[in-house]
N, C-alpha and C positions, 0 to 999 in steps of 0.2 A: 537499535538501528538509528535512532535520532542522534545518539552520541557520536556514532561513526560518521554520519553525514556532517555534523558540526565540526568534528576533527578534520575531516577531509577538506571542507570548505575553508577552515581556518588555516590549514597547511598551504593550500593553493594560494589563497589571498595573501598570506604572510610571506610566502616565497616570492610573490610578484612585487610586493610593495616594500619589502625590506623591514628591518627591525625598527627603524625610526617611525614608521607609520603604523606599527602594530596596534597601538592603543586606539588610534582612529578607526581602524578596521574593527576592533572589538566593540567599540561604542556603536558603530554602524550596525553590526550584527545584533547587538542587544536592542537597538531601536527597532530593527525589523521584527525581531522575536516578540517584542512587547507591543507591537502595533495591532490595532483593531483589525486591520485587513488580514494580517497573518493569522490571527485567531479565527477569523471567519473562514479563511482558506482551509485551515486544519479541520474545523468543524464540518465543512462541506465535504472534504475528502473522507472523513470518518463516516459521515452519513451515507455517502455513495458506496463506500466499502461495505457498510452494514447492509444496505439494500441489496447489493450484489450478492453477498453471502447468503442472505435470506432467500433470494431468488434461486440460487444454486441449490440450497437445501430443499426447496420446494420441488425443483426439477428432479433431484435425486430420490425424493420420497414418492414421487408420482410413478405409477406403473408405466412401462414402455407402451407406445402406441401399437406396436406389432405383437403385443402379447408376451414377448420374451421379457424376462426380468432377471438380469445378471445379479441384481442386489439380493434376490431370494437366496442365492447361494452364499451370501455374506461377503461378496467381493466388491467393495466400494469402488476400487480402481477400475474394474471391468464395467461397472455401471456408468461411471463418468466417461470412460472411453466410448461406450455405446451411445450416450447422450451427445457426445461431441462428434459422433460420426467417424471415429477412428477405428471402429471395428465393424 
């Protein structure tokens, strides 16, 4: 996914600036990628995603408040739909 985003950003920026400014764009992107702020942002996003996934796992493992348990039948999709109120 990271490679795709880098390619897409490079294509868009390269198309707008033309070939003569390509090296400048590459240097700028590398500077952003190597910056402490970017590393902090990536770490923050990873931490948030991890916490969200742990919270979702806890919700899925917890029995339903109304006593019904779609996960008992082994259907994880039904359990998530039940928790999200889609059923």
